[in-house]
Backbone as a chain_set.jsonl record, in Angstrom:
{"seq": "LDGRFTEHARGRTVECRPGVVHLVPAGETHWNRFPWGDTRGVRVDVDPARWADYPDVARLLGETALLERGAAARHVERVLRALDAGDLASRLDAEGAMLELLGELARAAGARGEAPPRRAAWLDAARELVHDGDGAASGLG", "coords": {"N": [[-161.164, 11.824, 96.096], [-159.063, 10.338, 97.285], [-159.234, 7.738, 99.693], [-162.067, 7.464, 101.932], [-165.274, 8.599, 103.175], [-168.188, 9.282, 105.182], [-171.019, 11.204, 104.392], [-173.511, 13.205, 105.774], [-176.625, 14.48, 105.137], [-179.737, 16.145, 104.911], [-181.131, 14.002, 106.095], [-180.086, 11.828, 104.826], [-177.558, 9.453, 104.157], [-174.449, 9.278, 102.642], [-171.911, 7.405, 101.164], [-168.88, 8.612, 100.481], [-166.407, 8.209, 98.145], [-163.494, 7.609, 96.064], [-164.242, 8.906, 92.855], [-166.888, 9.577, 93.287], [-169.35, 12.057, 93.07], [-170.946, 14.333, 94.971], [-173.631, 16.371, 95.318], [-174.581, 18.958, 97.356], [-176.895, 21.315, 98.39], [-176.081, 24.832, 98.498], [-175.292, 26.22, 101.622], [-176.607, 24.255, 102.989], [-177.161, 22.339, 105.881], [-174.921, 19.975, 106.96], [-172.948, 17.098, 107.828], [-169.819, 15.374, 108.234], [-168.208, 12.193, 108.497], [-165.217, 10.57, 109.3], [-164.144, 7.733, 109.5], [-162.308, 6.009, 108.384], [-159.663, 6.772, 108.187], [-157.104, 8.765, 106.585], [-158.225, 11.112, 104.17], [-158.761, 12.55, 100.997], [-160.227, 15.058, 99.165], [-162.395, 17.06, 97.043], [-163.94, 20.171, 97.349], [-166.412, 22.254, 96.179], [-167.875, 25.36, 96.186], [-170.788, 26.75, 95.034], [-172.104, 29.792, 94.041], [-175.376, 30.514, 94.443], [-176.648, 32.825, 93.57], [-175.472, 33.507, 91.203], [-176.841, 32.101, 89.295], [-179.345, 33.179, 89.125], [-180.822, 34.135, 86.939], [-181.457, 31.85, 85.634], [-183.692, 29.85, 86.347], [-184.184, 27.052, 86.273], [-181.662, 25.907, 86.472], [-180.893, 26.935, 88.935], [-182.77, 25.61, 90.515], [-181.89, 22.983, 90.199], [-179.419, 23.145, 91.514], [-180.347, 23.45, 94.027], [-181.024, 21.012, 94.982], [-180.203, 17.728, 96.277], [-177.784, 15.567, 94.882], [-176.31, 12.648, 93.469], [-173.613, 11.44, 91.816], [-171.866, 8.836, 90.337], [-168.681, 7.887, 89.455], [-167.679, 7.749, 85.977], [-168.428, 10.386, 83.626], [-168.78, 12.625, 85.305], [-166.802, 12.418, 87.322], [-164.545, 12.642, 85.704], [-164.762, 15.315, 84.875], [-164.313, 16.642, 87.292], [-161.656, 15.874, 87.731], [-160.481, 17.249, 85.589], [-160.922, 19.878, 86.43], [-159.219, 19.979, 88.666], [-156.663, 19.539, 87.488], [-156.533, 21.822, 85.886], [-156.603, 23.875, 87.801], [-154.201, 23.42, 89.084], [-152.369, 24.321, 87.19], [-152.752, 27.126, 87.044], [-152.798, 29.451, 85.349], [-154.366, 31.963, 83.159], [-155.688, 30.608, 81.043], [-156.021, 28.08, 82.173], [-157.745, 28.649, 84.273], [-160.035, 29.317, 82.864], [-160.49, 26.849, 81.657], [-161.048, 25.312, 83.927], [-163.431, 26.512, 84.715], [-165.022, 25.828, 82.502], [-165.037, 23.025, 82.758], [-166.457, 22.799, 85.137], [-168.94, 23.775, 84.295], [-169.602, 21.757, 82.49], [-169.838, 19.665, 84.295], [-172.105, 20.537, 85.629], [-173.861, 20.174, 83.532], [-173.864, 17.361, 83.466], [-175.16, 16.866, 85.873], [-177.665, 17.878, 85.216], [-178.379, 16.061, 83.203], [-178.536, 13.735, 84.742], [-180.693, 14.403, 86.372], [-182.687, 14.473, 84.418], [-182.72, 11.781, 83.741], [-183.895, 10.797, 85.974], [-186.455, 11.389, 85.49], [-187.248, 13.989, 85.778], [-188.203, 17.266, 84.687], [-186.313, 18.576, 81.998], [-183.778, 21.16, 82.237], [-184.708, 24.401, 81.099], [-183.664, 25.724, 77.997], [-181.369, 28.376, 77.667], [-182.154, 31.66, 76.444], [-180.144, 33.026, 75.038], [-178.679, 30.933, 74.006], [-180.394, 29.789, 72.119], [-180.462, 31.959, 70.331], [-177.783, 32.009, 69.502], [-177.632, 29.526, 68.241], [-179.36, 29.963, 66.069], [-177.853, 31.862, 64.673], [-175.623, 30.349, 63.915], [-176.821, 28.447, 62.287], [-177.977, 29.894, 60.254], [-178.622, 30.59, 56.762], [-176.419, 31.772, 55.217], [-174.305, 32.17, 56.934], [-173.039, 34.553, 57.441], [-173.761, 36.308, 59.522], [-172.772, 35.019, 61.701], [-170.077, 35.22, 61.437], [-168.753, 33.166, 60.308], [-168.705, 32.81, 57.624]], "CA": [[-159.947, 11.528, 95.361], [-158.414, 9.23, 97.99], [-159.89, 7.397, 100.942], [-163.521, 7.538, 101.897], [-165.927, 9.129, 104.359], [-169.632, 9.351, 105.019], [-171.578, 12.547, 104.499], [-174.893, 13.158, 106.23], [-177.357, 15.704, 104.788], [-181.164, 15.94, 104.638], [-181.558, 12.676, 106.534], [-179.529, 10.828, 103.915], [-176.142, 9.171, 104.359], [-173.784, 8.912, 101.391], [-170.51, 7.039, 101.293], [-168.08, 9.306, 99.472], [-165.167, 7.499, 97.841], [-163.002, 8.102, 94.772], [-165.159, 8.819, 91.727], [-168.239, 9.993, 93.664], [-169.634, 13.494, 93.133], [-172.157, 14.513, 95.772], [-174.077, 17.758, 95.346], [-175.373, 19.385, 98.504], [-177.205, 22.721, 98.147], [-175.336, 25.841, 99.249], [-175.853, 26.554, 102.921], [-177.278, 23.088, 103.582], [-176.502, 21.771, 107.044], [-174.495, 18.593, 106.771], [-171.756, 16.75, 108.572], [-169.037, 14.274, 107.668], [-167.553, 11.284, 109.427], [-164.018, 10.042, 108.66], [-163.675, 6.616, 110.324], [-161.379, 5.128, 107.661], [-158.33, 7.349, 108.072], [-156.867, 9.938, 105.742], [-159.101, 11.303, 103.016], [-158.479, 13.746, 100.197], [-161.341, 15.295, 98.259], [-162.557, 18.404, 96.494], [-165.204, 20.838, 97.679], [-166.646, 23.444, 95.359], [-169.066, 26.102, 96.598], [-171.37, 27.49, 93.915], [-172.944, 30.903, 94.481], [-176.673, 30.381, 93.77], [-177.037, 34.103, 92.962], [-174.952, 33.525, 89.83], [-177.8, 31.424, 88.424], [-180.667, 33.773, 89.361], [-181.526, 34.285, 85.661], [-181.693, 30.508, 85.107], [-184.386, 29.189, 87.46], [-184.061, 25.588, 86.227], [-180.337, 25.572, 86.997], [-180.945, 27.226, 90.368], [-183.525, 24.514, 91.122], [-180.993, 21.834, 90.203], [-178.422, 23.365, 92.555], [-181.034, 23.414, 95.308], [-181.334, 19.621, 95.294], [-179.046, 16.859, 96.455], [-177.59, 14.649, 93.752], [-175.173, 11.758, 93.619], [-173.122, 10.882, 90.558], [-170.745, 7.952, 90.626], [-167.732, 7.594, 88.38], [-168.057, 8.277, 84.677], [-168.1, 11.721, 83.156], [-168.722, 13.594, 86.406], [-165.478, 12.322, 87.934], [-163.566, 13.181, 84.75], [-164.848, 16.779, 84.92], [-163.639, 17.068, 88.517], [-160.218, 15.714, 87.48], [-160.082, 18.374, 84.729], [-160.878, 21.079, 87.271], [-158.004, 19.918, 89.477], [-155.498, 19.76, 86.619], [-156.53, 23.225, 85.47], [-156.257, 24.725, 88.943], [-152.777, 23.241, 89.349], [-151.599, 25.123, 86.241], [-152.825, 28.465, 87.604], [-152.792, 30.593, 84.437], [-155.698, 32.372, 82.718], [-156.298, 29.54, 80.249], [-156.432, 26.983, 83.05], [-158.941, 29.082, 85.019], [-161.159, 29.17, 81.933], [-160.729, 25.415, 81.505], [-161.704, 24.862, 85.149], [-164.824, 26.991, 84.639], [-165.698, 24.999, 81.508], [-165.253, 21.694, 83.329], [-167.543, 22.909, 86.116], [-170.191, 23.875, 83.548], [-169.891, 20.414, 81.981], [-170.322, 18.898, 85.437], [-173.492, 20.961, 85.81], [-174.599, 19.464, 82.486], [-174.04, 15.972, 83.915], [-176.208, 16.886, 86.892], [-178.936, 18.059, 84.508], [-178.689, 14.776, 82.56], [-178.955, 12.802, 85.792], [-182.053, 14.795, 86.766], [-183.546, 14.017, 83.329], [-182.833, 10.327, 83.835], [-184.812, 10.513, 87.089], [-187.798, 11.737, 85.059], [-187.551, 15.39, 86.038], [-188.198, 18.102, 83.481], [-184.974, 19.095, 81.718], [-183.676, 22.606, 82.351], [-185.06, 25.155, 79.902], [-182.488, 26.263, 77.34], [-181.257, 29.83, 77.768], [-182.503, 32.379, 75.216], [-178.935, 33.355, 74.281], [-178.257, 29.732, 73.3], [-181.241, 29.713, 70.932], [-180.009, 32.994, 69.398], [-176.507, 31.557, 68.938], [-177.935, 28.426, 67.331], [-179.903, 30.558, 64.854], [-176.748, 32.478, 63.936], [-174.794, 29.287, 63.328], [-177.565, 27.705, 61.286], [-178.604, 30.69, 59.188], [-178.207, 30.117, 55.449], [-175.153, 32.22, 54.654], [-173.248, 32.161, 57.949], [-172.404, 35.861, 57.54], [-174.017, 36.913, 60.825], [-171.971, 34.349, 62.715], [-168.648, 35.42, 61.185], [-168.184, 31.914, 59.827], [-168.851, 32.721, 56.183]], "C": [[-159.225, 10.316, 95.955], [-159.159, 8.983, 99.286], [-161.403, 7.425, 100.793], [-164.03, 8.101, 103.214], [-167.425, 9.07, 104.131], [-170.064, 10.793, 105.225], [-173.058, 12.408, 104.824], [-175.543, 14.504, 105.925], [-178.8, 15.324, 104.472], [-181.639, 14.531, 104.995], [-181.028, 11.544, 105.679], [-178.043, 10.664, 104.21], [-175.555, 8.67, 103.045], [-172.345, 8.528, 101.702], [-169.749, 7.684, 100.136], [-166.736, 8.596, 99.357], [-164.679, 7.992, 96.487], [-164.013, 7.865, 93.648], [-166.583, 9.243, 92.036], [-168.31, 11.513, 93.697], [-170.965, 13.637, 93.843], [-172.481, 16.001, 95.837], [-174.953, 17.972, 96.567], [-175.644, 20.871, 98.29], [-176.401, 23.665, 99.038], [-176.052, 26.159, 100.553], [-176.541, 25.409, 103.632], [-176.474, 22.581, 104.784], [-176.166, 20.317, 106.747], [-173.293, 18.339, 107.669], [-171.115, 15.511, 107.971], [-168.409, 13.456, 108.792], [-166.411, 10.595, 108.68], [-163.451, 8.867, 109.464], [-162.577, 5.771, 109.665], [-160.002, 5.736, 107.463], [-158.281, 8.532, 107.12], [-157.751, 9.94, 104.501], [-158.685, 12.577, 102.313], [-159.598, 13.883, 99.188], [-161.357, 16.729, 97.769], [-163.911, 18.928, 96.924], [-165.288, 22.096, 96.844], [-167.93, 24.085, 95.855], [-169.537, 26.937, 95.427], [-172.289, 28.56, 94.473], [-174.276, 30.824, 93.746], [-177.111, 31.68, 93.081], [-176.544, 34.199, 91.515], [-175.965, 32.973, 88.833], [-179.211, 31.971, 88.573], [-181.481, 33.906, 88.073], [-181.864, 32.938, 85.015], [-182.386, 29.672, 86.18], [-184.266, 27.665, 87.447], [-182.712, 25.133, 86.763], [-180.309, 25.818, 88.499], [-181.693, 26.117, 91.109], [-182.648, 23.272, 91.253], [-179.971, 21.946, 91.33], [-179.038, 23.368, 93.954], [-181.403, 22.011, 95.755], [-180.052, 18.869, 95.628], [-178.976, 15.932, 95.243], [-176.334, 13.833, 94.011], [-174.834, 11.185, 92.253], [-171.903, 10.028, 90.885], [-169.967, 7.646, 89.357], [-168.106, 8.277, 87.079], [-167.628, 9.706, 84.434], [-167.953, 12.724, 84.292], [-167.336, 13.589, 87.056], [-164.406, 12.87, 87.003], [-163.587, 14.714, 84.741], [-164.142, 17.314, 86.166], [-162.121, 16.946, 88.345], [-159.696, 16.842, 86.597], [-159.981, 19.663, 85.522], [-159.575, 21.096, 88.066], [-156.747, 20.164, 88.65], [-155.397, 21.223, 86.225], [-156.109, 24.128, 86.623], [-154.789, 24.591, 89.315], [-151.922, 24.114, 88.439], [-151.604, 26.599, 86.646], [-152.767, 29.644, 86.658], [-154.213, 30.907, 83.98], [-156.398, 31.255, 81.949], [-156.794, 28.413, 81.147], [-157.64, 27.376, 83.894], [-160.174, 28.962, 84.138], [-161.511, 27.702, 81.737], [-161.429, 24.861, 82.737], [-163.169, 25.284, 85.145], [-165.622, 26.137, 83.651], [-165.99, 23.608, 82.043], [-166.373, 21.721, 84.367], [-168.896, 23.036, 85.415], [-170.582, 22.521, 82.954], [-170.391, 19.508, 83.097], [-171.774, 19.266, 85.739], [-174.385, 20.311, 84.751], [-174.849, 18.009, 82.854], [-175.122, 15.886, 84.985], [-177.58, 17.032, 86.245], [-179.349, 16.759, 83.81], [-179.189, 13.76, 83.576], [-180.369, 13.124, 86.257], [-183.046, 14.346, 85.7], [-183.757, 12.515, 83.372], [-183.763, 9.921, 84.974], [-186.235, 10.926, 86.737], [-188.197, 13.17, 85.346], [-187.519, 16.162, 84.726], [-186.787, 18.62, 83.244], [-184.944, 20.604, 81.888], [-184.012, 23.273, 81.019], [-183.791, 25.763, 79.308], [-182.515, 27.784, 77.41], [-181.536, 30.481, 76.415], [-181.264, 32.691, 74.382], [-178.44, 32.138, 73.49], [-179.085, 29.53, 72.034], [-180.801, 30.734, 69.88], [-178.696, 32.581, 68.734], [-176.723, 30.44, 67.929], [-178.472, 28.964, 66.003], [-178.805, 31.19, 64.016], [-175.902, 31.43, 63.221], [-175.498, 28.606, 62.174], [-178.238, 28.563, 60.227], [-177.961, 30.313, 57.856], [-176.831, 30.508, 55.005], [-174.009, 32.238, 55.656], [-172.612, 33.51, 58.178], [-172.587, 36.46, 58.936], [-173.151, 36.269, 61.906], [-170.481, 34.583, 62.544], [-167.984, 34.178, 60.669], [-168.144, 31.824, 58.31], [-167.683, 33.066, 55.364]], "O": [[-158.83, 9.396, 95.239], [-159.66, 9.92, 99.908], [-161.942, 7.411, 99.686], [-163.333, 8.088, 104.229], [-167.88, 8.835, 103.011], [-169.56, 11.501, 106.097], [-173.766, 11.598, 104.226], [-175.077, 15.543, 106.391], [-179.052, 14.299, 103.838], [-182.452, 13.943, 104.282], [-181.486, 10.409, 105.804], [-177.352, 11.645, 104.483], [-176.093, 7.758, 102.416], [-171.646, 9.244, 102.418], [-169.953, 7.344, 98.971], [-166.025, 8.41, 100.345], [-165.398, 8.736, 95.819], [-164.565, 6.773, 93.508], [-167.418, 9.269, 91.132], [-167.448, 12.175, 94.274], [-171.986, 13.128, 93.382], [-171.692, 16.794, 96.352], [-175.934, 17.261, 96.783], [-174.706, 21.625, 98.032], [-176.082, 23.339, 100.182], [-177.269, 26.344, 100.579], [-177.01, 25.569, 104.759], [-175.257, 22.418, 104.703], [-177.024, 19.535, 106.336], [-172.698, 19.274, 108.203], [-171.765, 14.713, 107.297], [-168.123, 13.961, 109.877], [-166.6, 10.096, 107.57], [-162.377, 8.995, 110.052], [-161.983, 4.914, 110.318], [-159.239, 5.246, 106.631], [-159.284, 9.206, 106.883], [-157.985, 8.906, 103.876], [-158.304, 13.559, 102.949], [-159.891, 12.949, 98.442], [-160.446, 17.508, 98.047], [-164.911, 18.212, 96.869], [-164.357, 22.9, 96.806], [-168.964, 23.421, 95.937], [-168.778, 27.74, 94.885], [-173.161, 28.267, 95.291], [-174.313, 31.046, 92.535], [-177.867, 31.635, 92.11], [-177.144, 34.9, 90.7], [-175.947, 33.339, 87.658], [-180.175, 31.308, 88.19], [-182.707, 33.8, 88.11], [-182.494, 32.901, 83.958], [-181.737, 28.87, 86.851], [-184.249, 27.046, 88.511], [-182.619, 24.101, 87.428], [-179.768, 25.01, 89.254], [-181.296, 25.728, 92.208], [-182.66, 22.596, 92.281], [-179.688, 20.967, 92.019], [-178.319, 23.297, 94.95], [-182.031, 21.839, 96.8], [-178.954, 19.318, 95.301], [-179.999, 15.568, 94.663], [-175.413, 14.285, 94.692], [-175.659, 10.529, 91.616], [-171.017, 10.454, 91.625], [-170.515, 7.213, 88.343], [-168.794, 9.298, 87.097], [-166.616, 10.175, 84.954], [-167.079, 13.589, 84.238], [-166.766, 14.65, 87.308], [-163.453, 13.499, 87.464], [-162.537, 15.342, 84.613], [-163.45, 18.33, 86.097], [-161.381, 17.831, 88.773], [-158.594, 17.342, 86.821], [-159.061, 20.455, 85.314], [-158.901, 22.125, 88.128], [-155.865, 20.915, 89.067], [-154.31, 21.801, 86.227], [-155.328, 25.057, 86.422], [-154.189, 25.545, 89.81], [-150.87, 24.599, 88.855], [-150.563, 27.252, 86.595], [-152.692, 30.777, 87.132], [-155.157, 30.214, 84.358], [-157.577, 30.987, 82.182], [-157.865, 27.853, 80.911], [-158.476, 26.526, 84.201], [-161.237, 28.554, 84.605], [-162.687, 27.345, 81.661], [-162.319, 24.02, 82.608], [-164.046, 24.508, 85.525], [-166.763, 25.766, 83.928], [-167.072, 23.068, 81.81], [-167.151, 20.772, 84.466], [-169.889, 22.474, 85.877], [-171.764, 22.178, 82.921], [-171.269, 18.674, 82.873], [-172.579, 18.396, 86.07], [-175.524, 19.941, 85.034], [-175.926, 17.478, 82.585], [-175.91, 14.94, 85.0], [-178.543, 16.391, 86.667], [-180.524, 16.393, 83.821], [-180.138, 13.018, 83.318], [-181.16, 12.215, 86.508], [-184.137, 13.885, 86.034], [-184.848, 12.028, 83.074], [-184.349, 8.839, 84.95], [-187.131, 10.832, 87.575], [-189.361, 13.534, 85.178], [-186.872, 15.741, 83.768], [-186.126, 19.06, 84.185], [-185.965, 21.267, 81.707], [-183.649, 22.777, 79.952], [-182.939, 26.263, 80.044], [-183.565, 28.402, 77.231], [-181.199, 29.926, 75.369], [-181.317, 32.63, 73.154], [-177.848, 32.295, 72.422], [-178.549, 29.145, 70.994], [-180.768, 30.428, 68.688], [-178.52, 32.784, 67.532], [-176.075, 30.407, 66.883], [-178.088, 28.484, 64.937], [-178.814, 31.076, 62.79], [-175.516, 31.609, 62.066], [-174.862, 28.226, 61.191], [-178.982, 28.049, 59.393], [-176.858, 29.768, 57.838], [-176.111, 29.672, 54.46], [-172.848, 32.314, 55.255], [-171.725, 33.629, 59.024], [-171.656, 37.059, 59.474], [-172.833, 36.905, 62.911], [-169.693, 34.191, 63.404], [-166.757, 34.128, 60.595], [-167.604, 30.862, 57.763], [-167.751, 33.009, 54.137]]}, "num_chains": 1, "name": "protein.A"}
């Protein structure tokens, strides 16, 4: 958010500055160096067990990734605004922004030529409901 620092993980050094989102797998040994003075950032710990039913997402969270500026930074800003509000709606908005950030990570992995995450079965079922001929099953008719 403000300032900058270097983060060291898996033999790689990343300069973290405003607009940078750096994913380090849960439990990964890493260390930070703050030679440039005061720094303010955000750290989010994701429980890998939450994604046990989604092996492609779990794989994504098990890798390091670096996203600079763009949509990823906007999702983090949304999370912060939502957490500042502190009500139920803002907690849901923060969760949604984190899921969108996960989508950005998946897009970045696809851009690196990796196989895209497999779509969840419930998403295919929801799509079928929305696109059925009469819309009655989806409650949209």
